[in-house]
Structure formats: structure tokens, C-alpha cells
C-alpha positions in Angstrom: 5.1 -40.7 13.4 6.7 -44.4 13.6 4.0 -45.5 10.8 4.7 -42.6 8.4 8.6 -43.9 8.8 7.4 -47.5 8.4 5.4 -46.4 5.5 8.1 -44.5 3.5 10.9 -47.3 4.3 8.7 -50.0 3.1 7.4 -47.8 -0.1 10.6 -45.7 -0.7 10.0 -42.6 -3.3 13.3 -42.8 -4.3 12.6 -45.6 -7.0 10.6 -42.8 -9.0 13.6 -40.7 -9.1 16.4 -41.0 -12.3 19.4 -42.7 -11.2 21.4 -39.9 -12.6 21.7 -36.7 -10.5 22.2 -34.8 -14.0 18.4 -35.1 -15.0 15.7 -32.5 -14.3 12.2 -32.3 -16.0 12.2 -28.9 -17.8 8.6 -26.6 -18.1 7.1 -28.8 -20.5 7.7 -32.3 -18.2 10.2 -33.4 -20.6 13.5 -35.1 -19.3 16.6 -33.0 -19.9 20.3 -33.6 -19.2 21.7 -30.9 -17.6 24.9 -29.5 -19.0 26.3 -28.3 -15.8 28.1 -30.9 -14.2 29.3 -28.3 -11.7 25.7 -27.5 -10.1 24.6 -24.8 -8.0 25.3 -21.0 -8.8 28.5 -19.6 -9.9 30.3 -17.7 -7.0 33.0 -15.6 -8.2 34.1 -14.0 -5.0 37.0 -15.0 -3.6 37.1 -18.0 -1.3 37.7 -15.7 1.9 34.8 -13.6 1.2 32.6 -16.4 0.5 34.2 -17.9 4.2 33.1 -14.4 5.9 29.9 -14.1 4.3 28.3 -16.8 2.4 25.0 -14.9 2.2 26.5 -12.4 0.6 25.2 -9.8 2.5 27.5 -7.2 1.1 25.9 -7.6 -2.3 22.5 -7.5 -1.0 23.2 -4.1 0.7 25.6 -2.7 -2.0 22.4 -3.7 -4.7 20.1 -1.6 -2.3 22.1 1.3 -1.8 22.5 1.8 -5.6 18.8 0.9 -6.4 17.9 3.7 -3.7 20.4 6.1 -5.4 18.8 5.6 -8.9 15.5 6.0 -7.2 16.6 9.2 -5.8 17.9 10.5 -8.7 14.8 9.4 -10.8 12.7 11.4 -8.3 15.0 14.8 -8.8 14.7 14.6 -12.2 10.9 14.3 -12.1 10.0 16.8 -9.5 8.3 20.3 -10.8 9.7 23.5 -9.6 
């Protein structure tokens, strides 16, 4: 383990990374500069909801309930009487 740390300190992989944090590789392998300087995902929830529910569990459960209700509604429409 010590040898691995020593090797990574001598041959640091950061020299292969771009200096700017707005550069990334697209699907074709070309360097592209990001237009979004904010980074991450947009979260339109109020800050206090984000504070108490950072992983958006409420949103996940509501989405699950809506999908389940849609499946139930679709299944009722396809039943033969």
C-alpha cells in the first residue's frame, strides 16, 4: 500500500487532466468546454426542503406512486369482461 502511494505521488495522474475544470470529453473523444459554469443538477426545490431531504426521497416516492397509478389505470382499461 505504501508503494502504491509512493508511485502515485511520483507519477501523479493529474498531469494528464486539463487545467480548466470546464473541459470534458464528449462521446467522440473531443475536448469540449462546458457552457454550464454552475455544474451539477438544477434543484428547483426551496433550500429548506433540500436541507431536510437532500436525496429527494419525497420526489422519488411521489413519482413511484404516479407510475403505479398509471399502470393500474392502464391495466383496468385492458381487462376483458
